[in-house]
VEXMAR-347474 format. One line per 8 residues: their letters; for each residue x, y, z of N, C-alpha, C. Coordinates in steps of 0.1 Angstrom, whole numbers, plus 5000, padded with zeros to 4 digits. Example, Ala and Ser with C-alpha at 12.3 -4.5 7.8 and 13.67 -1.06 7.14 Angstrom:
2
as> 5132/4943/5078/5123/4955/5078/5132/4967/5078  5128/4978/5071/5137/4989/5071/5129/5000/5079
This chain:
453
mtlahvvh> 7343/9500/1112/7348/9493/1099/7339/9481/1098  7329/9480/1088/7320/9470/1087/7328/9457/1080  7321/9445/1084/7328/9432/1080/7328/9432/1064  7322/9438/1057/7322/9437/1043/7334/9445/1036  7341/9453/1044/7353/9460/1038/7364/9453/1047  7364/9442/1052/7374/9435/1060/7377/9419/1054  7388/9417/1052/7394/9404/1046/7402/9398/1057  7398/9384/1061/7403/9379/1072/7415/9368/1065
ltirildg> 7427/9371/1068/7437/9363/1063/7445/9355/1071  7452/9345/1068/7461/9337/1076/7476/9340/1069  7484/9348/1075/7499/9351/1070/7508/9340/1074  7515/9335/1066/7527/9326/1070/7538/9332/1065  7548/9332/1074/7560/9341/1071/7571/9329/1072  7579/9329/1063/7590/9319/1061/7602/9325/1057  7612/9326/1064/7625/9331/1059/7636/9321/1066  7641/9310/1054/7650/9302/1060/7645/9293/1074
gyrkhldv> 7651/9292/1083/7644/9285/1094/7634/9293/1103  7631/9303/1100/7623/9312/1107/7610/9310/1102  7599/9306/1110/7585/9302/1105/7573/9307/1116  7568/9316/1110/7558/9323/1120/7543/9322/1112  7532/9324/1119/7520/9326/1112/7511/9333/1123  7500/9341/1116/7494/9349/1124/7481/9351/1116  7470/9354/1121/7455/9356/1115/7453/9370/1117  7451/9378/1106/7446/9394/1107/7435/9396/1099
avpatsal> 7430/9408/1102/7421/9414/1095/7423/9425/1088  7425/9427/1075/7431/9438/1066/7420/9444/1058  7419/9456/1058/7409/9462/1049/7411/9461/1035  7398/9457/1028/7399/9454/1016/7405/9464/1008  7405/9476/1009/7411/9486/1001/7425/9488/1004  7431/9481/1014/7445/9481/1017/7454/9473/1007  7467/9474/1004/7474/9465/0998/7483/9458/1008  7488/9446/1004/7495/9437/1013/7510/9446/1016
aevvpell> 7515/9453/1005/7528/9460/1006/7526/9471/1019  7513/9476/1021/7512/9486/1033/7512/9479/1045  7507/9468/1047/7508/9462/1061/7516/9452/1064  7526/9447/1053/7536/9438/1057/7547/9442/1067  7552/9456/1064/7561/9461/1074/7556/9461/1088  7544/9463/1090/7537/9465/1104/7538/9452/1110  7534/9440/1101/7533/9429/1105/7546/9421/1110  7554/9423/1102/7569/9420/1104/7574/9426/1118
eligappt> 7571/9437/1119/7575/9444/1131/7568/9439/1143  7555/9434/1141/7545/9430/1154/7551/9417/1158  7556/9409/1149/7558/9395/1153/7575/9394/1155  7582/9403/1154/7595/9403/1155/7604/9396/1146  7600/9396/1132/7606/9388/1122/7620/9393/1121  7632/9385/1118/7645/9390/1114/7646/9399/1103  7652/9411/1105/7654/9419/1093/7661/9413/1081  7657/9419/1069/7662/9410/1057/7664/9422/1046
trpwsaat> 7673/9421/1038/7678/9430/1029/7669/9428/1015  7663/9416/1014/7656/9412/1002/7643/9416/1003  7636/9419/0992/7621/9421/0991/7614/9409/0994  7600/9412/0999/7592/9402/1001/7584/9398/0990  7578/9385/0989/7569/9382/0979/7558/9374/0985  7546/9375/0977/7536/9369/0984/7531/9359/0974  7525/9347/0979/7518/9338/0972/7508/9331/0979  7497/9323/0971/7487/9318/0981/7493/9302/0983
atgrrinl> 7487/9295/0991/7492/9282/0996/7493/9273/0984  7487/9275/0972/7491/9266/0960/7500/9273/0952  7507/9282/0955/7519/9289/0949/7514/9300/0938  7502/9303/0938/7499/9316/0928/7503/9328/0933  7510/9337/0926/7519/9350/0930/7507/9359/0931  7510/9366/0943/7501/9378/0945/7507/9392/0943  7503/9401/0937/7509/9412/0936/7507/9423/0949  7518/9426/0955/7517/9432/0967/7512/9448/0966
alplyate> 7512/9451/0954/7507/9466/0954/7492/9466/0950  7486/9456/0948/7471/9456/0944/7464/9458/0956  7451/9465/0958/7443/9463/0970/7437/9449/0970  7434/9445/0984/7429/9432/0985/7418/9426/0977  7408/9437/0973/7397/9434/0964/7400/9430/0952  7411/9436/0948/7415/9432/0933/7424/9421/0933  7428/9413/0943/7435/9401/0942/7429/9389/0944  7415/9388/0944/7405/9378/0944/7407/9369/0958
lvdgavvv> 7413/9375/0967/7417/9368/0978/7402/9369/0989  7400/9359/0994/7385/9359/1001/7390/9355/1017  7378/9356/1025/7379/9353/1040/7384/9339/1040  7396/9337/1049/7400/9326/1052/7413/9323/1044  7417/9330/1034/7426/9327/1023/7441/9327/1031  7450/9318/1026/7462/9317/1032/7472/9323/1024  7480/9334/1029/7491/9341/1022/7505/9338/1028  7513/9332/1018/7526/9328/1022/7535/9341/1019
lvpeeela> 7543/9346/1028/7555/9356/1026/7567/9351/1027  7577/9352/1017/7591/9348/1017/7598/9358/1010  7611/9358/1013/7617/9368/1008/7623/9365/0994  7624/9375/0985/7628/9370/0970/7642/9362/0970  7643/9353/0960/7655/9346/0959/7664/9356/0951  7677/9356/0955/7688/9363/0948/7692/9356/0938  7692/9360/0925/7696/9355/0911/7710/9358/0908  7718/9351/0905/7732/9353/0899/7732/9361/0887
apvirdaa> 7740/9371/0887/7741/9379/0876/7746/9372/0864  7741/9373/0850/7746/9366/0839/7760/9370/0838  7766/9359/0833/7780/9361/0830/7782/9361/0813  7786/9373/0810/7788/9373/0796/7803/9368/0791  7804/9361/0782/7817/9355/0776/7816/9360/0762  7830/9360/0758/7833/9361/0744/7837/9346/0739  7838/9345/0726/7838/9333/0718/7850/9326/0725  7862/9329/0730/7872/9322/0734/7868/9318/0747
eslvegtt> 7860/9328/0756/7859/9321/0770/7847/9309/0770  7841/9312/0759/7829/9301/0758/7835/9287/0755  7844/9288/0745/7851/9275/0740/7859/9268/0752  7866/9278/0761/7872/9272/0773/7864/9267/0784  7852/9275/0785/7841/9269/0794/7836/9255/0790  7834/9254/0777/7827/9240/0772/7838/9231/0772  7848/9232/0774/7859/9221/0775/7860/9215/0789  7862/9202/0789/7862/9194/0801/7877/9194/0804
agaprgvt> 7879/9195/0816/7893/9193/0822/7896/9179/0823  7910/9175/0821/7915/9162/0826/7914/9155/0813  7924/9143/0814/7925/9134/0804/7913/9127/0800  7909/9119/0789/7900/9111/0788/7900/9098/0796  7889/9094/0801/7889/9080/0810/7893/9070/0802  7900/9061/0807/7905/9049/0802/7916/9048/0791  7923/9060/0787/7933/9061/0779/7945/9054/0786  7947/9057/0799/7960/9050/0806/7958/9034/0807
vlavilgl> 7947/9030/0809/7943/9016/0810/7945/9009/0795  7939/9016/0785/7941/9010/0769/7959/9009/0769  7966/9019/0771/7979/9022/0769/7987/9008/0775  7981/9007/0788/7989/8995/0794/7983/8982/0789  7974/8980/0785/7969/8967/0780/7976/8965/0764  7977/8974/0758/7984/8975/0744/7999/8972/0745  8004/8979/0757/8020/8978/0759/8023/8965/0763  8017/8959/0773/8018/8944/0779/8015/8935/0768
salavlat> 8005/8938/0759/8002/8928/0748/8014/8927/0738  8018/8939/0735/8029/8939/0725/8043/8932/0732  8046/8936/0744/8056/8929/0749/8056/8916/0751  8042/8910/0753/8042/8896/0752/8043/8889/0738  8038/8895/0728/8041/8891/0715/8057/8893/0711  8062/8901/0716/8077/8901/0713/8084/8891/0720  8079/8888/0733/8086/8878/0741/8083/8865/0736  8073/8862/0726/8071/8848/0721/8085/8845/0711
tflpwpaa> 8092/8855/0707/8103/8850/0699/8114/8843/0704  8116/8845/0717/8124/8837/0726/8119/8828/0739  8104/8831/0741/8100/8823/0752/8088/8816/0746  8084/8804/0752/8070/8798/0749/8060/8807/0750  8049/8807/0742/8038/8818/0741/8031/8817/0755  8028/8805/0761/8021/8804/0773/8030/8813/0785  8043/8811/0784/8050/8819/0795/8050/8835/0792  8050/8838/0780/8050/8852/0776/8036/8859/0782
wagacgaa> 8026/8852/0779/8013/8857/0784/8013/8856/0799  8016/8846/0807/8017/8847/0820/8026/8857/0825  8036/8860/0817/8043/8872/0824/8032/8885/0822  8026/8887/0811/8017/8898/0810/8006/8897/0820  8002/8885/0823/7993/8884/0834/7996/8889/0848  8009/8887/0852/8017/8890/0864/8019/8905/0864  8022/8909/0851/8027/8924/0852/8012/8933/0855  8003/8927/0849/7990/8935/0850/7984/8935/0863
llcglwrp> 7986/8924/0871/7982/8922/0885/7990/8931/0894  8001/8932/0891/8012/8941/0899/8008/8956/0896  8003/8960/0884/7999/8973/0879/7988/8976/0887  7978/8969/0890/7965/8971/0896/7969/8971/0911  7977/8964/0917/7982/8967/0930/7988/8980/0933  7996/8984/0924/8005/8995/0925/7998/9007/0923  7988/9009/0914/7980/9021/0912/7965/9015/0913  7956/9022/0922/7942/9020/0924/7933/9022/0909
qlralfpf> 7940/9033/0901/7932/9036/0889/7935/9026/0878  7945/9017/0882/7948/9006/0871/7940/8993/0874  7931/8994/0883/7924/8981/0886/7916/8976/0874  7912/8985/0865/7904/8981/0855/7913/8970/0846  7927/8968/0848/7934/8959/0840/7930/8945/0844  7922/8942/0857/7917/8929/0858/7913/8920/0849  7903/8923/0840/7898/8915/0831/7909/8910/0820  7918/8919/0817/7930/8917/0809/7941/8906/0817
aaasgaaa> 7941/8910/0829/7951/8900/0838/7946/8886/0837  7930/8885/0839/7925/8871/0839/7925/8865/0825  7924/8872/0815/7923/8867/0799/7938/8862/0796  7949/8871/0801/7961/8868/0800/7965/8854/0804  7961/8854/0818/7964/8840/0826/7957/8827/0820  7944/8830/0816/7936/8820/0809/7943/8815/0796  7948/8825/0789/7955/8821/0776/7968/8816/0780  7975/8817/0788/7986/8809/0793/7985/8797/0797
afgsvsga> 7974/8794/0805/7968/8782/0807/7964/8772/0797  7958/8779/0787/7953/8772/0775/7964/8765/0767  7974/8777/0764/7985/8771/0756/7995/8760/0763  7996/8760/0777/8003/8750/0783/7998/8737/0784  7983/8736/0783/7977/8722/0783/7974/8719/0770  7970/8728/0760/7966/8724/0746/7977/8720/0739  7992/8723/0741/8003/8720/0735/8004/8725/0721  7995/8736/0719/7996/8743/0704/8009/8751/0704
esfstvls> 8013/8751/0694/8026/8759/0690/8023/8775/0690  8013/8779/0687/8007/8794/0686/7992/8795/0686  7987/8805/0686/7973/8807/0686/7969/8804/0672  7976/8804/0661/7972/8802/0648/7970/8786/0647  7977/8779/0655/7976/8762/0652/7964/8758/0662  7957/8765/0670/7948/8759/0680/7935/8753/0672  7933/8757/0661/7920/8753/0656/7923/8738/0648  7935/8734/0646/7939/8722/0641/7943/8714/0651
tpgtdvaw> 7942/8718/0664/7947/8708/0674/7934/8700/0677  7937/8686/0681/7926/8679/0685/7918/8682/0693  7904/8680/0691/7894/8686/0699/7893/8682/0715  7898/8671/0718/7903/8668/0732/7909/8675/0739  7923/8676/0732/7933/8687/0738/7926/8700/0742  7919/8707/0732/7913/8720/0733/7902/8719/0744  7895/8709/0746/7886/8708/0757/7892/8709/0769  7903/8701/0771/7911/8699/0784/7915/8715/0787
aavaaagt> 7922/8719/0776/7928/8733/0777/7918/8745/0781  7906/8745/0775/7895/8754/0779/7891/8752/0794  7891/8739/0799/7889/8738/0814/7899/8744/0819  7910/8743/0817/7923/8749/0825/7922/8764/0823  7919/8767/0812/7917/8784/0812/7907/8789/0819  7895/8782/0821/7884/8785/0828/7889/8786/0843  7895/8774/0847/7898/8774/0861/7908/8786/0863  7917/8789/0855/7928/8800/0859/7920/8813/0861
aaaaaaaa> 7909/8817/0851/7904/8828/0851/7896/8828/0865  7889/8818/0868/7880/8817/0881/7891/8819/0893  7902/8815/0892/7911/8816/0903/7916/8831/0904  7918/8837/0892/7920/8851/0892/7910/8860/0898  7897/8856/0893/7885/8862/0900/7885/8863/0913  7888/8851/0919/7889/8848/0935/7899/8858/0942  7912/8856/0934/7922/8863/0941/7919/8879/0939  7914/8885/0928/7910/8899/0929/7900/8902/0938
galslasp> 7890/8895/0940/7878/8896/0951/7886/8897/0965  7895/8887/0967/7902/8889/0981/7911/8902/0982  7917/8907/0971/7925/8920/0970/7918/8932/0967  7906/8930/0966/7897/8942/0962/7902/8948/0948  7907/8941/0939/7909/8944/0926/7899/8948/0917  7888/8939/0918/7879/8940/0908/7866/8949/0912  7863/8954/0901/7848/8962/0904/7837/8952/0901  7826/8955/0902/7815/8948/0899/7813/8944/0887
rsaaavit> 7815/8954/0876/7815/8951/0862/7826/8942/0858  7839/8942/0863/7849/8935/0858/7848/8920/0862  7843/8919/0875/7840/8906/0883/7829/8900/0872  7819/8905/0870/7807/8899/0861/7812/8896/0848  7822/8903/0841/7827/8900/0830/7836/8887/0830  7845/8887/0839/7854/8874/0840/7847/8862/0843  7836/8863/0852/7827/8851/0856/7821/8847/0844  7815/8857/0835/7808/8853/0822/7817/8846/0812
fvvltlaa> 7832/8852/0813/7843/8846/0804/7845/8832/0808  7843/8828/0821/7846/8815/0825/7838/8806/0820  7823/8809/0820/7810/8802/0815/7814/8800/0801  7817/8810/0793/7818/8809/0779/7829/8799/0775  7839/8801/0781/7853/8793/0779/7848/8778/0782  7840/8773/0792/7837/8760/0794/7827/8756/0784  7818/8766/0777/7809/8760/0766/7819/8759/0755  7829/8767/0752/7838/8762/0739/7844/8749/0741
gagaalst> 7849/8748/0753/7854/8735/0756/7845/8723/0753  7832/8725/0759/7823/8716/0753/7820/8713/0737  7821/8725/0732/7820/8723/0716/7831/8716/0711  7842/8716/0716/7856/8709/0710/7854/8696/0714  7849/8692/0727/7849/8678/0729/7837/8670/0721  7826/8676/0720/7817/8672/0711/7823/8669/0697  7832/8678/0691/7835/8675/0676/7841/8662/0674  7848/8656/0685/7856/8643/0686/7847/8633/0685
avpptpga> 7833/8633/0689/7824/8624/0690/7816/8621/0677  7817/8628/0668/7810/8629/0655/7819/8626/0644  7814/8618/0632/7824/8616/0621/7829/8629/0616  7843/8630/0613/7850/8643/0609/7845/8644/0596  7844/8657/0591/7839/8661/0578/7853/8666/0571  7855/8661/0559/7868/8666/0553/7869/8678/0550  7882/8684/0554/7884/8697/0554/7880/8706/0565  7873/8699/0574/7867/8707/0587/7875/8709/0597
dlrlplgs> 7875/8719/0605/7883/8720/0617/7874/8725/0630  7878/8731/0639/7870/8734/0651/7863/8745/0650  7864/8755/0640/7857/8766/0638/7841/8765/0640  7834/8755/0632/7821/8755/0632/7817/8748/0647  7823/8739/0652/7818/8736/0667/7820/8748/0678  7832/8752/0675/7836/8763/0687/7826/8774/0683  7823/8780/0672/7816/8792/0670/7800/8788/0674  7795/8776/0671/7781/8774/0674/7779/8771/0688
ailltvlv> 7789/8764/0696/7788/8764/0711/7788/8778/0719  7798/8786/0714/7798/8799/0721/7785/8807/0715  7781/8807/0705/7769/8815/0700/7755/8810/0708  7755/8797/0707/7744/8792/0716/7744/8796/0730  7757/8795/0737/7758/8799/0752/7754/8814/0753  7759/8823/0744/7757/8838/0744/7742/8839/0745  7735/8834/0735/7720/8837/0735/7713/8832/0747  7718/8821/0753/7710/8816/0765/7714/8825/0775
clhlapgi> 7727/8829/0776/7729/8839/0789/7723/8852/0786  7722/8855/0774/7715/8869/0772/7701/8870/0779  7695/8861/0778/7681/8861/0785/7681/8855/0799  7693/8849/0805/7692/8845/0817/7697/8856/0825  7706/8864/0820/7714/8874/0826/7706/8884/0836  7694/8892/0832/7688/8900/0839/7683/8894/0853  7677/8882/0853/7673/8878/0866/7686/8873/0874  7697/8868/0867/7709/8863/0878/7716/8879/0883
vtraaglk> 7716/8887/0876/7724/8898/0883/7716/8906/0891  7701/8905/0889/7692/8911/0899/7693/8905/0912  7695/8892/0913/7695/8884/0925/7708/8885/0931  7720/8886/0922/7732/8888/0929/7735/8900/0935  7727/8910/0929/7730/8925/0935/7720/8927/0945  7712/8917/0950/7703/8918/0962/7691/8926/0960  7686/8926/0947/7674/8934/0947/7662/8922/0949  7653/8927/0953/7641/8918/0954/7629/8925/0951
vptlpsag> 7619/8919/0942/7607/8924/0937/7599/8923/0947  7591/8936/0948/7580/8935/0959/7569/8925/0957  7564/8918/0965/7553/8909/0964/7540/8914/0973  7531/8908/0968/7517/8912/0976/7518/8901/0989  7513/8905/0999/7512/8898/1011/7501/8887/1008  7506/8876/1014/7496/8865/1015/7486/8865/1025  7479/8856/1026/7467/8858/1036/7471/8854/1051  7471/8863/1059/7475/8862/1071/7490/8866/1075
edlavada> 7496/8870/1064/7512/8873/1066/7511/8887/1072  7524/8889/1082/7525/8901/1089/7529/8913/1078  7521/8922/1080/7524/8934/1069/7538/8939/1072  7543/8940/1085/7554/8945/1087/7567/8937/1079  7564/8926/1074/7574/8917/1067/7569/8921/1052  7557/8919/1048/7554/8923/1034/7557/8936/1030  7557/8946/1037/7559/8961/1035/7572/8964/1038  7580/8955/1041/7594/8961/1044/7603/8967/1032
vdaevdgh> 7609/8978/1036/7615/8988/1025/7628/8985/1026  7635/8982/1013/7651/8981/1014/7657/8996/1014  7664/8996/1025/7670/9011/1027/7680/9012/1017  7688/9002/1012/7698/9003/1002/7694/9001/0990  7683/9002/0984/7677/8997/0971/7685/9006/0959  7689/9019/0961/7696/9026/0951/7709/9019/0949  7716/9018/0959/7729/9009/0958/7728/8995/0952  7718/8989/0955/7717/8976/0950/7713/8978/0934
arraqllh> 7706/8987/0930/7700/8989/0916/7715/8993/0908  7721/9001/0915/7734/9004/0909/7743/8994/0905  7743/8985/0915/7753/8974/0914/7748/8964/0902  7733/8963/0904/7727/8954/0893/7731/8958/0878  7732/8973/0876/7734/8977/0864/7749/8976/0860  7758/8977/0868/7771/8974/0867/7775/8958/0862  7769/8950/0871/7769/8937/0868/7764/8932/0855  7754/8938/0850/7746/8935/0839/7756/8941/0826
dgvllals> 7760/8952/0829/7771/8957/0821/7784/8949/0816  7789/8943/0828/7801/8932/0826/7795/8921/0818  7784/8915/0821/7779/8905/0816/7777/8905/0800  7771/8917/0797/7770/8920/0782/7781/8924/0774  7791/8929/0782/7804/8932/0774/7812/8920/0771  7813/8908/0781/7817/8896/0780/7810/8890/0768  7796/8890/0770/7789/8883/0759/7794/8888/0745  7793/8901/0744/7795/8907/0732/7809/8903/0726
gaclvala> 7819/8904/0733/7832/8899/0729/7833/8886/0725  7826/8875/0732/7826/8862/0727/7820/8862/0716  7808/8868/0716/7799/8866/0704/7807/8870/0690  7814/8882/0692/7823/8886/0680/7833/8875/0677  7840/8868/0683/7848/8856/0681/7840/8846/0675  7829/8843/0680/7821/8831/0674/7817/8835/0659  7811/8847/0657/7807/8851/0645/7820/8851/0635  7831/8854/0639/7843/8853/0630/7845/8840/0626
llatsplt> 7845/8830/0637/7847/8815/0634/7836/8811/0624  7823/8814/0626/7815/8810/0617/7814/8815/0603  7819/8828/0602/7821/8835/0589/7831/8829/0581  7842/8823/0587/7853/8818/0580/7853/8804/0578  7843/8797/0584/7843/8783/0584/7835/8780/0568  7837/8767/0565/7829/8762/0554/7814/8766/0554  7810/8771/0545/7795/8777/0544/7786/8765/0541  7775/8764/0551/7764/8757/0549/7751/8762/0551
rssaalla> 7738/8757/0547/7726/8763/0548/7724/8767/0564  7727/8758/0574/7727/8758/0585/7735/8770/0594  7747/8773/0588/7756/8781/0594/7751/8795/0590  7746/8796/0577/7740/8808/0573/7729/8814/0581  7720/8803/0582/7709/8804/0590/7711/8810/0604  7721/8802/0610/7724/8806/0624/7730/8821/0624  7738/8824/0616/7741/8838/0616/7730/8847/0615  7724/8846/0604/7709/8856/0602/7701/8856/0615
lsgiavvl> 7696/8845/0619/7689/8846/0629/7694/8850/0644  7706/8847/0646/7713/8853/0657/7714/8870/0656  7717/8874/0643/7716/8889/0644/7702/8894/0646  7690/8887/0640/7677/8891/0644/7674/8892/0658  7678/8881/0665/7675/8878/0678/7682/8889/0687  7693/8893/0685/7701/8902/0693/7698/8916/0689  7694/8919/0678/7691/8935/0674/7678/8936/0681  7667/8927/0680/7655/8928/0686/7655/8930/0703
haarhhrp> 7666/8923/0707/7667/8924/0721/7675/8937/0726  7684/8941/0717/7689/8953/0721/7682/8965/0720  7670/8966/0714/7660/8976/0713/7653/8977/0728  7654/8967/0738/7649/8970/0749/7659/8977/0760  7671/8978/0756/7682/8984/0764/7684/9000/0761  7685/9007/0772/7687/9022/0771/7699/9027/0777  7707/9017/0784/7721/9022/0790/7730/9021/0777  7740/9032/0776/7747/9032/0764/7755/9022/0763
cqawalyv> 7761/9017/0773/7773/9005/0774/7765/8991/0769  7752/8990/0775/7745/8977/0770/7740/8977/0756  7736/8988/0753/7730/8990/0739/7742/8989/0729  7755/8996/0732/7764/8995/0723/7769/8980/0722  7768/8973/0732/7775/8959/0732/7766/8949/0722  7752/8952/0724/7744/8945/0716/7742/8948/0703  7743/8962/0700/7742/8965/0687/7754/8961/0678  7765/8961/0684/7777/8958/0678/7775/8944/0673
vaitagga> 7771/8935/0683/7769/8921/0678/7761/8918/0667  7749/8926/0668/7739/8925/0657/7745/8930/0643  7752/8941/0642/7756/8947/0629/7766/8938/0625  7775/8932/0633/7787/8921/0629/7781/8909/0625  7770/8904/0630/7762/8893/0625/7758/8893/0610  7753/8906/0608/7750/8908/0592/7762/8909/0584  7774/8914/0590/7784/8916/0582/7791/8900/0580  7791/8894/0592/7796/8880/0588/7789/8871/0582
lcvavssv> 7775/8874/0581/7767/8865/0570/7770/8868/0555  7774/8882/0554/7779/8885/0541/7794/8879/0536  7801/8881/0546/7813/8874/0544/7813/8859/0542  7805/8852/0547/7805/8837/0545/7799/8833/0534  7790/8842/0531/7783/8839/0517/7790/8842/0504  7800/8852/0506/7808/8857/0493/7819/8846/0491  7820/8834/0499/7828/8823/0498/7822/8814/0483  7811/8815/0480/7804/8807/0471/7799/8817/0460
tfterpvl> 7794/8812/0448/7792/8820/0437/7774/8821/0440  7769/8829/0431/7757/8832/0431/7748/8820/0425  7754/8813/0416/7747/8803/0409/7746/8791/0419  7756/8789/0428/7756/8778/0437/7747/8778/0448  7745/8791/0455/7738/8793/0465/7727/8806/0462  7719/8806/0452/7713/8818/0450/7704/8824/0463  7698/8816/0469/7687/8819/0482/7697/8823/0492  7708/8819/0496/7716/8825/0505/7721/8840/0500
wavallag> 7725/8842/0488/7729/8852/0484/7719/8863/0484  7706/8859/0483/7695/8869/0483/7693/8874/0498  7695/8865/0508/7693/8866/0522/7708/8875/0527  7717/8875/0521/7729/8883/0524/7730/8896/0518  7723/8896/0507/7720/8911/0501/7710/8918/0507  7701/8913/0512/7689/8918/0522/7697/8923/0536  7705/8916/0540/7712/8917/0553/7720/8931/0552  7727/8930/0540/7737/8942/0537/7730/8954/0535
allalapv> 7716/8953/0530/7708/8964/0526/7701/8969/0539  7699/8961/0548/7693/8966/0560/7703/8975/0567  7716/8968/0568/7726/8976/0575/7728/8991/0568  7729/8991/0554/7731/9001/0550/7721/9012/0551  7708/9007/0552/7695/9018/0552/7692/9018/0567  7702/9015/0577/7699/9017/0592/7693/9030/0597  7700/9042/0591/7696/9056/0595/7681/9057/0590  7674/9050/0583/7661/9050/0578/7651/9045/0588
waphiptv> 7656/9033/0593/7644/9024/0602/7649/9023/0616  7661/9026/0620/7667/9025/0633/7658/9037/0641  7659/9049/0638/7651/9058/0646/7637/9054/0651  7629/9046/0643/7617/9043/0646/7614/9031/0657  7624/9024/0661/7626/9013/0669/7621/9018/0682  7627/9028/0689/7622/9032/0703/7609/9038/0701  7602/9042/0692/7591/9047/0692/7579/9038/0686  7580/9027/0684/7569/9018/0681/7558/9017/0690
epttrvwl> 7546/9013/0683/7534/9013/0693/7536/9000/0701  7530/9000/0713/7530/8988/0722/7527/8975/0716  7515/8976/0707/7512/8964/0700/7522/8958/0691  7529/8970/0685/7540/8964/0675/7552/8958/0682  7555/8962/0696/7565/8959/0705/7563/8946/0706  7552/8942/0712/7547/8928/0714/7551/8917/0703  7547/8921/0690/7552/8914/0680/7566/8913/0678  7574/8923/0681/7588/8923/0678/7593/8913/0689
eraetaai> 7587/8913/0703/7592/8905/0712/7589/8888/0707  7577/8888/0699/7576/8875/0697/7584/8871/0686  7588/8880/0677/7597/8876/0667/7611/8872/0670  7613/8878/0684/7628/8875/0691/7626/8861/0696  7616/8859/0700/7614/8846/0708/7615/8835/0695  7609/8839/0684/7609/8829/0674/7623/8827/0668  7629/8837/0667/7644/8836/0662/7652/8828/0672  7650/8830/0685/7658/8822/0695/7654/8806/0694
vavlplav> 7640/8805/0693/7636/8791/0692/7644/8784/0678  7644/8792/0669/7649/8786/0657/7666/8786/0658  7672/8795/0666/7687/8792/0667/7690/8780/0675  7683/8777/0686/7688/8766/0692/7689/8753/0686  7680/8746/0680/7682/8734/0671/7692/8738/0660  7694/8747/0654/7704/8749/0644/7719/8748/0651  7719/8756/0662/7733/8754/0669/7736/8740/0674  7725/8733/0679/7728/8719/0682/7731/8710/0672
hllgifal> 7724/8713/0659/7728/8704/0647/7742/8708/0643  7747/8720/0643/7760/8724/0639/7771/8717/0648  7766/8715/0660/7776/8710/0670/7777/8693/0669  7767/8689/0662/7768/8673/0658/7761/8666/0667  7753/8671/0677/7745/8664/0687/7736/8656/0680  7727/8661/0670/7717/8653/0663/7725/8639/0656  7737/8641/0650/7744/8631/0644/7748/8621/0653  7752/8626/0666/7756/8615/0676/7745/8608/0680
irglg> 7733/8614/0682/7721/8606/0688/7718/8597/0678  7719/8600/0663/7716/8590/0653/7725/8579/0653  7738/8582/0657/7749/8571/0657/7745/8562/0669  7741/8566/0679/7738/8558/0689/7727/8547/0688  7719/8552/0678/7707/8543/0676/7713/8531/0665
């Protein structure tokens, strides 16, 4: 046989853990199906009931029945032989079986925890008819902690326990007869009560950490709650340092202080949770630095990333809840141009920031705040007539129209061009820069500075 009629091939045989290769010379007029049985017998390959398939080293399938000259194989080509994969037979279902298959088993997640929270809250409200309301909420706090110790699946009650304990401490120190009278309580008393509430929540977080009751998300939410409570206390304290406005209460300073803190925390949170989770940004080695140090790989990077995401979820959930309270306080306070501008600009800043987030929990938390800010602006402006504040009415109507037309413009936010996204980020920065002096003005800090002069 002349060399022109022979093709030299490298045959690689792979069957599970069995791996062999051999170099053979096969007549160009022969098909691989004719020589494969002899090759398998020659090398002693384990028997298999599955048919063999052939492919090149790059994965191109080869027809075993074709002669080699028709397969475009050349001298030195590599042929990989593997048994065909067994495919599961298709399962044909009728309509009823398809419905059953598509239904997930088990109860929805979180329903039991929600039921316990509502039940303990209802019992606490009922207990206020014959107990001081701080004692009632202290009992709810203790009951929630006991439930978390009793059943591991109820450990999600920890944030509720911390909030209930904080409410009990707040009521004990402020001396308010009920929640409805808190806004008419002197600002100094509210400030000290906020400090007591923050301390109680921090103590609950420490205790839960020692007892392993708190998940990373819950712990981050409670710590954020502590920071926001202290900010609200600072706003209440500042309200006593400025001349009082006739008919004003604590709604404006409390709402402004909380909203200002929320926006600051919103932009500091990514860096803080990244460091808290142990994630490190890879850095380029400096001159003379040992590459073994610069190129060190974090073996737990996936776990740290997951922890950072959970911490960020908790922070944003706490910020969202506090922001909703702040928006409600500002919407029901006496309307001013500054308060209306604060509502509008905070909504713009949050909705532009929310466009960067892709996790459902984080996106929902931020979009709810942005939507509520638009609604709060409309509620606040509705307290005056159009002839009194025509400009504010125009802004409120525009905000309501944008909310109503959200199905038109919202789908285009994730697909904007990179240059447009840069301008949106600049608009977000401008909105935040405008919010800061507005919130400081509503807190009365500028008036306090003028009074010092």
